[in-house]
C-alpha positions in Angstrom: 115.2 12.8 169.2 118.4 10.9 169.7 118.6 10.0 166.1 118.3 13.6 165.2 121.3 14.7 167.6 123.4 11.7 166.0 122.4 12.8 162.4 123.5 16.2 163.2 127.0 15.0 164.9 128.0 13.1 161.9 127.2 15.8 159.6 129.3 18.1 160.9 131.9 15.6 161.8 131.6 14.9 158.0 132.1 18.6 157.0 135.1 18.9 159.2 137.0 16.0 158.0 136.5 17.1 154.3 137.9 20.4 155.2 141.0 19.0 156.8 141.1 16.6 153.8 140.8 19.9 151.4 143.6 21.5 153.5 146.1 18.7 153.4 145.9 18.2 149.8 146.4 22.2 149.5 149.6 21.5 151.5 150.8 18.7 149.0 150.2 21.1 146.1 152.0 23.8 147.7 154.7 21.8 148.7 156.1 19.1 146.2 158.3 16.5 147.1 162.0 17.5 145.9 165.0 15.4 145.1 168.2 16.6 144.5 171.0 15.8 142.3 174.5 16.7 141.2 176.0 17.9 138.0 179.7 17.9 137.3 180.5 20.7 134.8 184.2 21.5 134.0 185.3 19.6 137.1 183.1 21.8 139.4 180.2 20.0 141.3 176.9 22.0 141.5 173.7 20.5 143.1 170.3 20.9 142.0 167.0 20.5 143.4 164.1 19.2 141.1 160.2 18.4 141.7 157.1 18.8 139.7 154.9 21.7 139.6 151.8 22.1 137.6 152.7 19.2 135.5 156.3 20.1 134.8 159.6 19.1 135.8 161.4 22.1 137.4 165.5 21.9 137.9 166.7 24.9 140.3 170.3 25.4 141.6 170.5 24.5 145.3 174.0 25.3 146.0 177.9 24.6 145.2 180.0 23.7 148.4 179.4 20.4 150.0 178.7 21.9 153.5 175.8 23.9 152.0 174.6 20.8 150.2 174.4 19.2 153.4 172.5 21.8 155.4 169.8 22.1 152.3 169.7 18.5 152.3 168.5 18.2 156.0 165.8 20.8 155.3 164.6 19.0 152.3 164.7 15.9 154.1 162.5 17.4 156.9 159.9 19.0 154.0 160.0 15.5 152.3 159.0 13.7 155.7 156.2 16.3 156.6 155.0 15.6 153.2 155.0 12.2 153.7 153.0 12.5 157.3 150.7 14.6 155.1 149.6 12.1 152.8 149.5 9.4 155.4 147.1 11.8 157.2 145.2 11.9 153.8 144.9 8.3 153.9 143.6 7.9 157.5 141.0 11.0 156.9 139.5 9.4 153.7 138.9 6.2 155.7 137.1 8.0 158.2 135.1 9.9 155.7 133.9 7.0 154.3 133.3 5.0 157.7 131.0 8.8 158.5 129.3 8.7 155.2 128.5 4.7 155.9 127.2 5.5 159.6 125.2 8.8 158.5 123.4 6.8 155.3 122.5 3.8 158.3 121.2 6.6 160.9 119.1 8.4 158.1 117.7 5.1 157.1 116.8 4.2 160.7 115.3 7.7 161.4 113.2 7.4 158.4 111.8 4.0 159.5 111.0 5.2 162.8 
């Protein structure tokens, strides 16, 4: 009876971890890593953001003034920081999934032998 409950718990926990992993991977797809570069055109400075989407490099105009650039860079840094945290969480979740799968295999094997 205890082994059955343990197996059910491990299966549920594994399912929850897989759902979390899928959500974080979806977040990473929807929020690509952004870099910023500056171009000088006829003596004027223009700032652009660059990121990858669907396998293509995309450049978009960001702003022209230094003050607007500083504000936008703060936002971009925060978004990139969140993205990095999501990547780190994905690594932890993948390790957790592997551990749960091993535990589940062991529990099922023990249940069959009882």
